C-alpha positions as CSV (number, residue, x, y, z in Angstrom):
1,M,100.5,107.5,73.2
2,D,103.7,105.8,75.3
3,S,102.1,106.6,79.5
4,T,106.3,105.5,80.2
5,F,107.4,108.6,78.7
6,V,110.4,110.3,80.7
7,K,112.3,112.9,79.2
8,T,115.1,114.7,81.2
9,F,117.0,118.0,80.2
10,T,120.3,118.2,81.3
11,K,121.6,121.3,79.8
12,C,119.7,124.9,80.4
13,P,118.2,125.5,77.2
14,Q,118.8,129.6,77.3
15,C,122.9,129.0,77.7
16,G,123.7,125.8,77.4
17,G,124.9,126.0,81.6
18,E,124.8,122.3,83.2
19,E,124.8,122.9,86.4
20,R,121.7,123.9,88.5
21,V,121.3,125.7,91.4
22,F,118.9,123.5,93.9
23,E,120.6,120.0,92.1
24,E,124.0,121.0,93.6
25,L,122.2,121.5,97.1
26,G,121.0,118.7,96.9
27,K,124.4,116.9,96.3
28,K,126.0,119.0,99.0
29,A,123.3,117.4,101.2
30,I,124.3,114.2,100.5
31,A,128.1,114.8,100.8
32,N,127.6,116.1,104.4
33,G,125.2,113.1,105.3
34,T,121.9,114.7,105.7
35,A,120.7,113.2,103.0
36,T,120.7,109.6,101.7
37,P,122.7,108.8,98.6
38,E,119.6,108.8,96.5
39,F,118.0,111.9,97.1
40,H,117.2,114.8,94.5
41,F,116.5,118.2,95.1
42,A,114.4,120.3,92.8
43,L,113.2,123.7,92.4
44,D,109.6,122.3,92.3
45,S,107.8,119.2,91.5
46,K,104.4,118.8,90.8
47,S,102.4,115.8,89.9
48,G,98.5,114.9,89.0
49,P,96.2,112.9,87.1
50,V,94.6,114.7,83.9
51,I,91.6,114.7,84.2
52,D,88.2,116.5,82.9
53,Q,85.8,117.7,85.5
54,K,82.7,117.3,83.4
55,K,83.3,113.7,83.5
56,P,82.9,111.2,86.5
57,L,85.9,108.7,87.2
58,H,85.1,105.1,88.5
59,I,87.0,102.6,90.8
60,G,89.8,100.8,88.4
61,D,89.3,103.7,85.7
62,K,93.5,104.4,84.5
63,P,93.7,108.2,83.2
64,L,97.3,109.5,82.3
65,G,99.1,111.4,84.9
66,F,102.0,113.3,85.1
67,A,104.9,114.5,86.9
68,F,108.0,117.1,85.9
69,Q,110.5,118.9,87.9
70,T,111.9,122.2,87.6
71,D,115.5,124.1,88.7
72,V,117.3,127.1,88.3
73,C,120.4,127.0,85.8
74,M,123.6,128.4,88.0
75,K,125.2,130.2,84.7
76,C,122.4,132.5,83.4
77,G,119.0,132.4,86.2
78,T,116.6,131.0,83.7
79,V,113.9,128.1,85.3
80,Y,113.4,125.4,83.6
81,A,112.4,121.5,83.5
82,T,114.7,119.2,84.4
83,K,112.1,116.3,83.8
84,L,108.9,115.3,82.1
85,Q,106.7,112.4,82.9
86,R,103.3,110.5,82.0
87,L,102.2,108.1,83.9
88,E,99.4,105.7,84.0
89,V,97.4,106.2,87.6
90,E,94.8,103.9,88.9
91,V,91.7,105.5,90.8
92,R,91.2,103.4,94.0
93,M,88.7,103.4,96.8
94,P,89.5,105.9,99.2
95,Q,90.5,104.5,102.5
96,P,88.5,106.3,105.4
97,P,90.8,107.5,108.4
98,L,91.8,105.4,111.1
99,I,90.5,106.9,114.6
100,F,92.1,105.6,117.7
101,P,90.1,106.2,121.4
102,P,91.6,108.9,123.0
103,N,93.7,106.6,125.6
104,W,94.2,104.0,122.6
105,G,98.0,103.0,122.8
106,K,98.0,103.9,126.9
107,I,99.2,101.1,129.6
108,E,97.2,101.8,132.7
109,Q,98.6,101.3,135.6
110,R,96.8,100.1,138.7
111,N,97.3,100.3,142.3
112,N,96.2,96.5,143.8
């Protein structure tokens, strides 16, 4: 199985429309300077690993993962996938949260 699979859909599967509501909002955000040029906005974006809850994973395992984005056709209102992707995910050791003492980073002023 190809873990680098990426498929994009540029036309609505219902009516063939090419303009999407959230993509257009993202373009306007770029145009008015409230977003960076590489910004991409979608109705929804999801990603995660494909795992069987009954089979434990181990550090270093590389289960497959997925990612997808959806948007809404401006012509007919159909919600559809605009991007599908297979990923390879690596199981890593969880990093403990950093815990700082209550006054960490504050500079004390002493009167001598």
